[in-house]
N, C-alpha and C positions, 0 to 999 in steps of 0.2 A: 570560475568561482565568483567573479564580479557580477556576472549575469545572475547567478544563483542568489547572491546577496541582495541585488537590486530588486529582483522579483519577489523574494521572500519578504523583504521589508515593505514593499508596496502592497503585497498581498495581505500581510498582517494588518496594515493600516486600513485598507479598503474593506477587508472581511471581518474586522474587529466587531462590528455590530452583529453580524450573522453568527460569529463564533460565540459571542456573549449570549445571544438568544438560544443557541443550541445547548450551551452549558446550563442555562436557566431551565430549559425544558427537561433535560436529564435530571437535574437536581429536584425539580418539582415532581417528576413522575416516579423516580426511584431512588432519590437521595444521592449520597456520595459513595464512592468517588465519581467525579464527572469525567476525569481523564484516566486512561490506563497507560502505564509505562511497561512495555513489553521488551524483553531482551531479544536482540537480533544480532546477526553477524554482518558486519559491514566490510568496507574495503580492507584488504590485507588480512582478512579473517579476524579482525578485531571486533569485540562485542560492544554494543551500546544499547541504550534504552530508547525505543521508538515510542512516540506519543500518539495516542488515538483517543477520540471520544468513545466512551463506553456505550455499547449498544446492547448488552446483555444484562440481565439481573445479576447482582453480586453473587448470588448462590450458584450461578452457572459458570463462574470463572474459575472454580476450583479445579486444578490440574488441566485446565484448557490448553496450557502451553505445549502439552505432549499429544494433543489431539489434532490430527491433520485437518479435519473439518469441524470447526466449532459449531455448537448448536445454532440453528437459524434464529435470528432475532425476530421479535414480534412488534407490531405497532410502530412507534416512532423509531425504534431501532432498525426495523426493516427499511424505513425511508432513508435513514442516515447511511446505512451500509449500501443500500441499493443505488444511491446516487454518488457514493464516495465522499460525502460530506464528513464522515467520521475520520477521514484522513487529514483534514485541514490542520490539526495541531502539528503535523510533521513539518510545517513551515518553520517551526521552532528548531527542529532537527537540522534543517537546511541552514538556518541562521547560525547555529552552533558548529557548523562544519562537519556534522556526522553524516549528512545525506546531501544529495544533489536533487535538483528538480527532476532530472531525467537520468535513469540508470537501471540496472537490474534491481528488482524488488528484494529487500533483505529478508532472510528466512530465520526461523528460530534455531538455536544451536543444536537441539536434539535432532532436528531433521537435516541440518547441514551435515552432521556426521554420517547419517544414514545415506544421504545422496552422494556424498564423497565416495562411499564404498560401492555404490550401485551404478554411478554414472561417470564414464570417462570425461575428463576435462571439466567436471563440475566446478572445481576450485578456480578455474580460469576466470570465471565471472567475477571473482573477488579482486581482480586487478583493477576494476572500475569502482568509482564511488557509487554506492547504492542510491536509488532514486525513489521519488514519490510515484512516478509513472515511468513506463519503459516501453521498448519496442514489443515485447511479449504482451504486455497488458493492452496496448491499443490494437493488437491483432487478435484479441479475444481470449488470450491465455492468462486469465486472472482468477484469483480465488482457488476453488477446489477443482483444478484442471491438471492435465498431464505435465509433470515436471520435466520430462525429457523434451517436450515441445517448447516449454518455456526456456530451457537451457539453450536449445537451438537458436531461439530468437535473441537471447542475451549475447550469444557468441557472434551472431550476425551483426548486432549493434556494435560489439567490440571491434570487429573487423572493418566496419564501414562507418565508424563514427565521423561526424562532421557537425559543425554548428547548424548547418541547414537541416540535418536529420533531427537534431534536438528540437528545432523550431517546428518541424513537421510533426514530431511526436506530441509536443505541447498543443498544437492546433487540433490534432486528432483526439487528444484527451478532452479538450474543451467541447468538441463536437459530440463525443461519446457521452459526456456529462449531461448535456442538454437533451440528447436522445433518451437517456435513461430517466431523466427528470420527467419527460412527457410519457414514457412508456408505462403501461399498467404494471402494477407490482408483480403480478404473476409472470410477466414476460421479461423482467429485468435480469440483466446478467446473461451469462452463457450457460447452457446446459452442462452440468458438471460431468467430467470424466472421472469415474469412480477409481480408476487405476492411478497409482502413483507414478507409473512408468508407461 
């Protein structure tokens, strides 16, 4: 927790100019709101609101909470989501104790109920604090990819947790960020697995 607080505070201070520039860009291009507050399921199955920069037009947000794959963003939104910069406001979630820097990614309540019925041991991942990044994400299982593989990686993290593993995941996250920043837009991310399982 102390590491989370220290990094979150340092990150918010150092990244404040970048976050302000992103907020201004969103406001100038498509108005308000600049931030989204999305309901997610965290540690112990408790719900909280996760913060993100908005990457879609307001008209595309209607009922998006129940859609597994949201509409692909365009222009500036593609850049933000492709590099992961849209996730920066989650440092406020870390500061507030709702998230950690590293842990299983939090999911929407509608899908949590679905996955609990379909996947054995899915709820086990909720023993941990949810995170901005995790073992599944740095191994390519992020976004619209196989949930079963993500859960496998989350359970691996649960069984093998150590401070060293957390630092390894943070390092891999930074390396992946700079790789995606350099990559052509068409090549960003991982090819989606259309199956939920």
